[in-house]
FIDREN-29204 format. One line per 10 residues: number of its first residue (from 0); their letters; for each residue x negated, y, z of N, C-alpha, C. Coordinates in steps of 0.1 Angstrom, whole numbers. Atoms other than C-alpha are relative to their C-alpha. Layout:
BEGIN
NUM) a) X/Y/Z/X/Y/Z/X/Y/Z | ...
This chain:
BEGIN
0) mkiliveder) -2/3/-15/16/28/27/0/13/7 | -2/-12/-8/25/54/53/-5/-1/14 | 6/0/-13/6/63/84/5/12/8 | -4/-11/-8/18/84/113/-12/3/9 | 12/-5/-8/-10/105/129/6/8/12 | -5/-7/-12/-2/115/165/-12/6/7 | 11/-8/-6/-26/142/177/4/14/2 | -5/-13/-2/-18/174/194/-9/12/-4 | 9/-10/5/-49/193/183/1/0/-15 | -3/-1/14/-39/204/149/-12/-1/-10
10) tlsdtikqci) 12/0/8/-74/209/135/-5/-15/-1 | 4/14/0/-83/173/145/10/-8/-7 | -11/7/7/-50/160/132/-3/1/-15 | 2/-3/14/-58/176/98/-13/-8/-4 | 12/7/3/-93/161/99/2/-15/-2 | -4/14/1/-79/126/105/7/-2/-13 | -8/1/12/-55/132/77/-9/-1/-13 | 10/-1/11/-84/141/53/-8/-13/-1 | 8/13/0/-102/109/64/7/-11/-7 | -7/12/4/-75/86/53/10/3/-12
20) ckkfdteqay) -11/-4/10/-53/105/27/-3/-6/-14 | 2/6/13/-70/90/-3/5/-14/-1 | -5/13/0/-58/56/7/15/-2/5 | -13/1/-7/-26/63/27/8/13/-1 | -9/-12/-2/4/87/27/0/2/15 | 0/-3/-14/5/104/61/11/10/4 | -8/-10/-7/28/123/84/-6/2/14 | 7/-4/-13/18/141/116/11/4/10 | -8/-4/-11/33/145/150/-9/6/10 | 9/-8/-8/19/169/176/3/-1/15
30) dgyeaymmak) -2/2/-14/35/158/209/6/-14/1 | -5/13/-2/46/125/224/14/-3/-3 | -14/2/3/83/130/222/3/0/-15 | -1/0/15/81/139/185/-5/-13/-6 | 6/13/5/59/109/179/10/-12/2 | -9/11/-3/83/86/196/13/0/-9 | -12/-1/8/114/99/177/-3/-4/-14 | 4/4/14/95/95/144/-3/-15/-1 | 5/14/0/79/61/152/11/-10/2 | -11/10/-3/111/44/165/8/-3/-12
40) eniydaiild) -8/3/12/126/46/130/-7/-12/-8 | 7/12/5/100/18/122/-2/1/-15 | 2/-2/14/91/33/88/-14/1/-4 | 15/-2/2/53/34/92/-6/-13/-1 | 8/12/1/28/8/83/-11/-1/11 | 9/0/-12/5/19/112/1/14/6 | 0/-12/-7/2/46/138/-13/2/6 | 12/-4/-7/-29/65/149/4/8/12 | -7/-6/-12/-21/75/185/-11/5/10 | 8/-6/-11/-39/99/209/7/-3/13
50) lmlpemsgyd) -6/3/-13/-33/93/246/4/12/8 | -3/-12/-7/-34/128/260/8/9/-8 | -10/-8/8/-3/144/246/9/8/8 | -11/-7/-7/22/170/257/13/-7/-1 | -13/6/0/58/160/265/1/-14/4 | 0/14/-3/50/123/267/-14/-6/-3 | 13/5/3/17/105/270/0/-11/-11 | 1/10/10/4/82/244/4/-14/5 | -3/13/-6/7/53/268/15/-2/1 | -14/1/-1/44/61/274/7/-2/-14
60) vllklrenkv) -5/2/14/50/64/236/-1/-15/-4 | 3/14/3/34/30/231/9/-10/7 | -8/9/-8/53/14/259/14/0/-4 | -14/-1/4/87/27/248/2/-7/-14 | -2/6/13/81/16/212/0/-16/2 | 0/15/-1/72/-20/223/12/-5/7 | -13/4/-7/102/-21/247/11/0/-9 | -11/-1/9/124/-12/218/-3/-9/-13 | 3/10/10/109/-40/196/-6/7/-13 | 7/-6/11/90/-16/173/-14/-5/0
70) ltpvliltak) 13/8/0/60/-37/163/-10/6/-9 | 9/-7/9/43/-12/140/-14/0/7 | 13/1/-6/5/-17/145/-5/14/4 | 5/-12/-6/-11/10/167/-15/0/2 | 14/-3/-3/-46/23/167/-1/12/9 | 2/-11/-10/-54/43/198/-13/7/-4 | 12/-8/3/-78/72/190/0/11/11 | 0/-8/-12/-88/90/222/-14/3/5 | 12/-3/-7/-115/106/243/-1/-9/13 | 0/8/-12/-106/83/272/-7/-13/-3
80) dtlndklkgf) 9/10/5/-134/58/271/-4/-11/11 | 3/9/-10/-133/38/304/6/-14/-3 | -6/14/3/-127/0/304/14/-1/5 | -14/0/-5/-95/6/325/9/6/-10 | -8/-7/10/-82/30/298/2/-10/-11 | -1/9/11/-89/4/271/9/-12/3 | -8/12/-4/-74/-25/290/15/4/1 | -14/-5/-1/-43/-4/297/6/1/-13 | -5/-2/13/-39/5/261/4/-14/-7 | -3/13/6/-41/-32/250/11/-7/7
90) nygaddylvk) -11/6/-8/-18/-43/278/13/6/-4 | -13/-6/4/8/-18/266/4/-3/-14 | -4/4/13/7/-32/231/-9/6/-12 | 8/-6/11/-21/-14/211/-7/-12/-7 | 7/10/8/-37/-33/183/-15/2/-1 | 15/-3/0/-71/-15/184/-2/13/8 | 3/-11/-9/-88/12/204/-13/6/-5 | 12/-7/5/-113/38/190/-2/13/8 | 3/-11/-8/-131/64/211/-5/12/-8 | 6/-12/6/-137/100/200/-13/4/6
100) pferdellar) 0/-3/15/-159/113/184/-1/-13/-8 | -1/12/8/-154/88/156/-7/2/-13 | 5/0/13/-170/80/123/11/-3/-10 | -11/1/9/-147/84/93/1/-15/-6 | 0/13/6/-157/50/78/5/-10/10 | -5/9/-10/-151/32/111/15/1/2 | -14/-3/-2/-117/48/115/8/-7/-12 | -7/6/11/-107/37/80/0/-15/0 | 2/15/-1/-121/2/84/9/-6/10 | -8/5/-11/-103/-3/117/15/1/-4
110) leaiirrtng) -14/-1/4/-70/10/103/4/-10/-11 | -3/10/10/-72/-12/73/1/-14/6 | 0/13/-6/-80/-42/95/13/-3/7 | -12/4/-7/-50/-39/117/12/-1/-9 | -11/2/10/-27/-35/87/-1/-13/-7 | 1/13/6/-42/-66/71/4/-11/9 | -4/11/-10/-36/-86/103/15/-1/1 | -15/0/-3/1/-76/104/7/0/-13 | -7/-2/12/8/-73/67/-7/-7/-11 | 7/7/10/-3/-100/43/1/6/-14
120) aykqdiiefk) -1/-6/13/9/-80/13/-11/10/-2 | 11/-9/2/-17/-54/20/-13/-7/-3 | 12/8/1/-44/-81/22/-2/-5/-14 | 1/5/13/-36/-95/-12/4/9/-11 | -4/-10/10/-22/-65/-30/12/-4/-8 | -11/5/8/6/-86/-44/11/-5/10 | -11/5/-8/41/-91/-29/10/-7/-10 | -8/8/9/66/-116/-43/14/-3/6 | -13/5/-4/103/-124/-42/5/-9/-12 | -3/9/11/112/-155/-62/-10/1/-11
130) dlklniksrr) 9/-2/11/97/-149/-97/-4/15/-2 | 3/-14/1/95/-112/-91/-13/3/8 | 12/-3/-7/60/-99/-83/-3/15/-2 | 4/-14/1/48/-64/-75/-15/1/4 | 14/-3/-2/12/-53/-78/-1/14/7 | 0/-12/-7/8/-27/-51/-10/10/-5 | 10/-9/5/-24/-12/-64/3/6/-13 | -2/-5/13/-15/-9/-100/15/6/-2 | -14/-4/0/22/-2/-92/7/-6/-13 | -6/7/11/33/-27/-119/8/-12/5
140) afikdeeitl) -10/11/-5/62/-52/-116/2/-10/-12 | -2/10/10/67/-85/-134/10/-10/5 | -8/11/-2/93/-112/-136/-3/-11/-10 | 5/11/8/80/-145/-149/-10/5/-11 | 11/-5/9/50/-127/-164/4/11/-10 | -5/-11/8/72/-102/-182/0/13/8 | 0/-13/-8/65/-66/-171/13/7/-2 | -13/-8/0/95/-46/-161/-4/15/4 | 3/-14/-2/96/-8/-160/8/6/11 | -7/-6/-11/105/8/-127/-3/15/0
150) qgkqfdiley) 2/-14/1/111/45/-127/-1/7/14 | 2/-8/-12/98/68/-100/0/-8/13 | -1/6/-13/108/58/-65/6/-14/0 | -5/13/1/124/26/-77/-10/-11/5 | 11/9/-4/91/8/-72/-1/0/15 | 2/-1/-14/88/21/-37/12/-6/8 | -11/6/-7/123/11/-27/0/-15/-1 | 0/14/1/119/-24/-41/-12/-6/8 | 11/5/-9/85/-28/-23/5/0/14 | -4/-1/-14/101/-17/10/10/-12/2
160) linskgtiit) -10/11/-2/130/-42/5/-6/-14/0 | 6/13/1/108/-71/-4/-8/-2/13 | 8/1/-12/85/-64/26/9/-2/12 | -9/2/-11/116/-65/48/11/-10/-4 | -10/9/5/133/-94/31/9/-7/11 | -9/5/-10/164/-106/49/4/9/11 | -3/-10/-10/166/-75/70/7/12/-6 | -7/-11/5/191/-47/66/-9/13/3 | 7/-13/-1/173/-14/59/10/11/-3 | -9/-10/2/193/17/64/-4/10/-10
170) keqifdkiwg) 4/-10/9/195/45/39/-9/10/6 | 9/-10/-7/179/68/65/-14/-5/1 | 13/5/0/150/45/69/-7/0/-13 | 6/-1/13/144/43/32/-4/14/-4 | 2/-14/2/147/80/29/-12/5/7 | 11/-5/-8/123/88/57/-13/-6/-4 | 13/7/3/97/62/46/-5/5/-14 | 4/-2/13/97/71/9/0/15/-4 | -1/-14/3/108/108/7/-7/8/11 | 6/-7/-11/96/118/42/10/9/7
180) fdsftttnvv) -9/-9/-8/112/138/70/1/14/-5 | 0/-14/4/103/171/55/6/2/-14 | -5/-1/13/119/164/21/12/10/0 | -11/-10/1/144/191/9/12/-6/-7 | -12/6/6/167/166/-8/8/-7/11 | -8/7/-10/193/144/10/0/-15/-2 | 0/15/1/198/107/17/8/-5/-12 | -8/4/12/222/106/-13/-9/-5/-11 | 9/4/11/191/103/-35/-3/-15/1 | 2/14/-1/186/68/-21/10/-8/-8
190) evyasglrkt) -10/7/7/219/57/-36/-3/1/-15 | 3/-3/14/209/72/-70/-11/-10/-5 | 11/9/4/176/53/-71/3/-15/2 | -3/14/-2/190/21/-57/9/-5/-12 | -9/4/12/217/21/-85/-9/-1/-12 | 9/1/12/190/27/-111/-8/-13/1 | 8/12/-2/169/-1/-96/9/-12/-4 | -9/11/3/199/-25/-99/2/-1/-15 | -2/1/14/205/-16/-135/-12/-5/-7 | 13/5/6/168/-23/-143/-1/-15/2
200) lkqygydkyi) 1/15/-3/170/-57/-126/11/-8/-6 | -11/7/5/203/-66/-140/-3/-9/-12 | 3/8/13/189/-77/-174/-8/-13/3 | 8/12/-4/168/-103/-155/8/-8/10 | -9/7/-10/197/-114/-132/-5/2/14 | 5/-2/-13/179/-100/-102/8/10/8 | -8/-10/-7/204/-73/-93/8/-6/11 | -9/7/-10/225/-99/-74/-7/-2/13 | 7/3/-13/198/-103/-47/-1/13/9 | 0/-13/-8/200/-66/-36/14/2/5
210) ktirgvgymi) -13/-1/-6/230/-65/-12/2/14/6 | -4/-13/-7/247/-32/-2/8/-4/12 | -7/1/-13/258/-32/34/8/13/1 | -8/-12/1/286/-7/31/-1/9/12 | 1/-10/-11/281/24/52/-13/-1/8 | 12/2/-7/247/11/64/-12/2/-9 | 12/0/8/221/4/38/-1/-12/-10 | 2/10/10/206/-24/17/-9/-11/6 | 10/10/-3/188/-57/20/-2/-9/-13 | 3/10/11/172/-82/-4/-1/-14/6
220) td) -1/13/-6/180/-118/2/3/-10/-11 | -3/11/10/181/-151/-17/11/-9/5
């Protein structure tokens, strides 16, 4: 799972990253505009959002995301501690609000809680599509109790597609979520892994469920 940390103080951003990196992959943004451009791609499982940011306030980032139907759960993490600040955050679409300074264990618990509320797969660690099951913790895949071998990022692509069943996912979204904005490779790598994934699933008759939307991306549908 991937978390976007939005905090302009780089030392604090790195501290937040250290608090959660054992359980989550992380990316960092250091101003509001950068955060909005990254978050609008809708590739994150949750966002940790400061309110006092350069370029664009955290409130404005949150408001623009919700206006654009980006429903990624947001945990506001800020020094602004008045009731009005909290109410404004929730009214703009925040899922939780935590005041600095914070305890590591509370941050992690709150982050896990908002993901559980919005993502049943995280809650049960198993996601399913027909007779195909993925165990997120062990990164093992099964079809009718027979284990199948998925190479490298094939597991991640299949997980992303199943979690977005019936929705077209662009190559760029897959690339940014799985390889990251800072990767030195290109989006062509998505096609390579998607092709390999199809070949693996073909022997079970499951390749037919992964549809290529030419020039756009992929979707899994029954």
